[in-house]
Structure formats: C-alpha cells, structure tokens
N, C-alpha and C positions, 0 to 999 in steps of 0.2 A: 688603492686603498687596502690597507692590510686589515681592516676592523671590517665586519660585515653589517651593515644596516639592516634591520628587520621593515620588509617592504610593507608586511600587513599593518604592522601598529601604525605607521603612517598613513599609508592609503596612497601614498605618492609615490611613483616608480623610480625608484634610485637603484644604478646601476652601478657595482664596486669592481668587476672583473671582466676583463678583455672578452673573456668566452661569452658572457651574458650580452656583452655590446654584440659581439659578433652574430649571436643568434637573433638579437632583433633586427640587425640591418639586412638579416637573407629573407626580409618578408618583401623587400624592395628590390626593384631592377636596377642594376647600376646608373640606365639612363635616365632613369627617375630620379636617384638620389645626387640633393643637391649640399655643399657645404657652401656656408656662409660666413665669411672671417673679413678683416682688414687687414692694414697693411703689416700691424704689428704680430697677429695669428698666423698670418698666413707661412710665417717664416715655421712653425710648429708641424704643417700639414707633413712635409716630407717625413720624420719620423713617426707620426701618427700611421702614416698610411703603409708604414712599414710592419708595424706591429698588428694595425687591421685590415685586413686583406682583401675584407670588402669595398675599402675606400677607394681601391687603385683605380677603378673607374670612371667614380664619382665625379659630378660636373660642381668646378670651385665658382663661387661669384665673390668677388672682393670689393668692398667697399673703403672709401677713406674713415680713418681711423677719429674717436672724438665725440663727444655731446654735440657738437654742432652741428655733425651728420646724423642726428638723430629725428628726420624730419620724413615728411610726407611726400617729398621730392625723391629721397633715397629709397623708398618705396616703391614708387610710380616708376623707378629704373629697374629694381629688381623683379616686380610683376611683369614689365615689358620684357625681360630676359627670361623667364618664365613660359609667356606667352609664346615668346620668339621658337622656345624649345618644344613647342606644343606640349607642356607639362599636364599630363591628368590628373585625376582625383588621387589616384593610389600612388603620389610622390611623396619625398620625404626631404625635409630640409633639416641639415644638423647646424644647428648653431656653434659654432667654435669660437669663444671669444669672451668679453667679460659683459657689465652688464648692458653696455650699448647695444651690442649684438643678440645677446639672448631678448632683449625687452622689443626690438625691431625685429629680428628674425623671426620671433613668436607673432607678432600681429601680421607679418607679411605673409606667413604661412594660415593663420586662422581666418584671413580676409580672402586669398586667392582662390577663386572657383568654390567660395563659401567653406573655404576649409580644406587644408591639407594637412598630413602629422609633419610633426617635428619635435627634434629630439636637442636637448641643448647640453653640451660640453663645453662647462665653465673653467676659463683657463684663470681668471684672477679669485683673491680671497674677497671681495667685493660680490662677486657672482656667485662663487661656490656656496657662501654661506647665505645670500641673502635673492638677490638678484635672478637668478636663475632657478629659485623655489618657489613655486606657489602659483603660478601661472599669471601674474600680470604681465601683459604684453601691452606696447605704444609707442607712443613718438610725442616728440614735443610741437608745440604748438604757438608760433609768434614768442618763441622763447620761452615759454611757458613750460615744464617740465609735466611728461606723461599727461597732456591734456586730451589725447585722441588715443585709444586702447581700449581693450577688453579682457578679460581672465579666460583665460584658455590653456589646458594642461597639456604640456608636451607628455610624448607616449615614453619618455623616460629621459634622466640626468645623470649622465656618465661621471665620476668623480675621479680625478687621478689628480694626488696631491703633488706630484713630480714637477707637474706645471707650474708650480708657486717658487721653484728653482729658477725660474728664466724670468721672475719681475725684480726690480729694483727694489730697494726698502720702502719707497716714498710711498708705492703700489700698495704693499702688505700693511703699513701703516693705516692707509685710507680704506683700505677693507675691513681692517681692525673696529672701525668705526661702528660697523655694524654688527660686529660680534660684542661689544660691549653695550650696545643696545640691547640685544638680545637677552645678558643679562640684568639689565637694570629695568627691563620692563616684566621679567618671566620669573628669574632666577637669580637668586642674591648668592646661591654657593657656587654659580657659573660664573658671576661677575667677579666673585673673589680669585676662583680658580686662575681666571686671565687676568687681575690686575696684582696678585701675591706673589710673583714671577716675572723675573725682566722678558722684555718682550723678544730680544733675541736669544733667549731658552724656551721658549713656546715651544710644545709639539702640536704642528700645524694639523697633523689627523685627527688628535683630540680635538681641538679647536673647532675644525670645520664641522665632526660630527656633534659636538655639544650643540651648536648653532643649527644644525640639519636638524636635530631632534626636537628644540624647542620651536623651531619655525614651522613644521611638517605638524607638529601636533596642532599648533594656533590653528594653521590652513585647513587639517581635517575638521576641525570642530566649526570654522567660520570661514568657508572657502570663498564667500562672496562680499566680505568685510561687512557685513551687518553690525558686527559686536566686537567681540573679542579683536579680531584681526588689526583692527583701528589701532590696539598697542603698537603696533610693528611702527607705526607712522612718528613714535614719539622720537624728538630731533629734527621732523624733515618740515615742520612746518615754515619756521625759522629757517633752516638750513636749506631748504627748496628757494625761497625768497634770496637768501646770500649768494648761493651758487647761481640764479638767474643773474643775481644784479653785477655778480662779478663776470660773468659772462658776457652780459650787455655791454660793459666796460671795457670790454677788448682786455680782460684781465682776468683768466680764467682760472678757479682754483678746483681743486680735485673733489670729485663727491663726499669723500670721507672729512675732508678739512671742512666741508661745507656743515656736514651733518654733527661733526664735531663740536662747532660753534653753536647749531641749534641744540645739542644734549644741556651744554651749559647753562645756557639761556632758559631753556624750558624745564630746565632743575630749580632753577632759580623761582622762576614762577610755580613752582610746585611748593617752593615753603612758604608762598605767599597765599597761594587759593587752594593748597591741596594739604598733606600731611607730612611732608618731607622735612626730616628734621636738617638745620643749620649745618649739623655736623655732616651729614652724610651729602650734603651739598659740598661742602668743603672736600670730601672725599673723590666726590665726583670731579669736581673741577682742580684738585691735584692731579688725579690718575690720567685726564685727557689733556691737561694743559702739559705735562712732561712726555708726552708724545706727538703732537700737535701745533704746528708754528702758530703764533700768533700772527693771526689777519687783521690790519689795519681797517675799520671801519670809522668812518668819522659821525657826528653825530648829525650831521647835514643831511646823511642819506636814510635817518634812520623812517621820516615820514614814507619816503620812495619803497623801502624794506617791506613797510607797512601795507602800502598800495598792492605791492606784489603779494602778500599773503593772503589778502583779499580773494586773488582769483586762484588760491588755490583750491584743487577738484574735490578736497574734503569738507569746505567750508557748508553751512545751510545760510541760507538768506544771505543776511547780512555779515554775520559772526563769523570769528576767525575761529575756527575750531582746532583745539589743541589734544593728544594725549599728555598725561601729565603723569608723577609718580606719586604714590602716597609713602612711600618706603622703597630702599633698592630692592628690587626685587618684585614690587607689587606696584603695577602700571594702572591708572586710570582714563576712561577714554571720555569723547563728547563733553570737553571741556572749554569755556570760552573765557576771557578777560578782556579787559580794555587795554585801547592803545596805550594808555599813559602805563600800564602794568607791561606791556611788550617793550617799550623804551625802556624802560626801568632797568627791566632783563637786559637789553641790549648792552646798556650803559654798565651792567654789572659786569659783563663781558670785556668792554674795551679797557675800563677802568682796573685792571687788573695788572 
C-alpha cells in the first residue's frame, strides 16, 4: 500500500512495506516459520516468496477452503503437524488468506503450546477491512459461527492491496458489506464516501485504510468487547443466523451476502426501537440492494432463524442482543427486541 498507517495511533501492528515485513520475519528461524493457506491462496505463494526472500524455506500447511472447514477437526490436523515437526514456542504461523484462514490460524497459534506468534497476511477485502484486525480468533461448532475462540493479537498485519486484483467481483462485494457496516456504525462521512461513487470506481487503498482506521480505533478503546466494540456486530445477529441456516441447507451464501441481509433487517428494527429515520432506512436499503443479490427466505423458516439467533454468542440470558443505529454513523449496542419485531424485519427484507 502506498499510504502509511500510523501504528501508534491505533496501537495495532500494521505493516505496509515489504522491508518492514522482512525485518519482522528475521526474528524467527526458517524451520520454525509456517505458512497456513488454503487451495486458493496457495497459488499466491510463489510470487510472495519471490518478493519476501525470508519465506523461501518456510513450511506450508494447506487446508481445504471454505467456512465448512473452520472447525476444531481442522485445528487438530494442524496442531498434529506442528507437533510432528517438533515446533517450539519460538515459532511463527503466517496466516495467508481470507477470514477463515485468519480466524482459524490465529486460534491454532494462540492455543498451541499455550501460544505461539502469528502474523496475518489478509488476501480478501473482507479480511483486510475486518476479519484480520482486532485479534478475534476461533472456529465454528455444530454449525454455529465462532462458538469457540479467543481474542489474541497477531504480531503484525501485512497489507498489500494488489491481492485484491486476484479476486472475482462477488468476493469484493462480499467484503464490502463489512466496509459499509463500519460507516453505518461510526462514520457517516465514510458511508457517504463509499456509497456516493460507483463500486467499480472505488479506490481500494482508500477503502481499506478507512476501515482499518475505524476498526483499529474501536478495538484500541475496547479490545475485549465490553462496550463500544459491540457496535461492530451490527448486521451480524441476523446475518450469522442466515449464513448458518443456508449452510445447513447445503445452499451456502457468502458471509457478506448474509451480513447485507442482516444490515437491512437490523436497520428496519432500528426505525422501530432506536432513532433511525425512515429516510435513512430507505437510503441504506437502496444502497445495499443495488450491490447484493436478493436471497429467497421463506416465512416458514423465520422461527428457525430466530432459534439460531438465540445461540448467538453475544446474547445474555434468553434475550437476543442487537447492535442498532440511531442514525447513519451513530450506532448503539445492547439492544433487545421481540420475536415479533424480528419477524417483521425479515418480512421487510423478503417483501421488497
């Protein structure tokens, strides 16, 4: 990336040059450096190794791609490989990939021998702007997302926006849901910057830096999600339930597609129990709908979706916990609403 990120202001180790990455890697012996990839990101390794010479002798661990493989069984296989290689505490795992890789790889590293270092090299827009930042690591359990995990910081996050040129457009759009979420909960000007220009004309370095600034600032103030960081869950209570449901039906949708539905539904709820205006709801719905394909949700599935929401890790007692909007750019958290209101919000999405 051509623009420099001020590490001190975010208190999160952002790496933006190859030289800084090389310097970081020289702290670790080659035989104790591991690169975690999937079958998609493994194809990026040859070019990366050419430019980062310290990686030439690193050991590659490749796993199958996709959310379905973000499980404890995948972790067991990786832990076993580390153990077979007699990896000690002074090892480094480099997570090269999207959100599944950074979530799972961070969890593997944080728990092996009670913690070894890891470094994230996000290769998708979703990972660059959200998943790789903030130290959330973990795996899914019984098809519920991120049920087992911990908050553990990487030694660094290396950014190279050139990776985005390898992605199909639908992957970029999926990641863009998290970008829009950041604007909705924290910065109206950022939301307007991202929506007042054609998607195809966006400057990705500017977009990445905008989201990094927002998320890093929030995480610095509330690293363990006791308060403000909960805002970043906006769109995810309903979104995660839909993502899980579709995966259980063997008709998986992308994470961003599910979050986009969640944003529309939770914006609707925000007009009922928070202060979001109907005009802003329409603005949000219009901007989301023109990018994300309509997903068919039958009313007969709504109660099943609500039961999935009840298993969301953010809930307290039996209440379903939401982060909502008082206005575009101003999120609120720890909000509860009735089943009837959730059904009404899902109906708002399906009937448009």
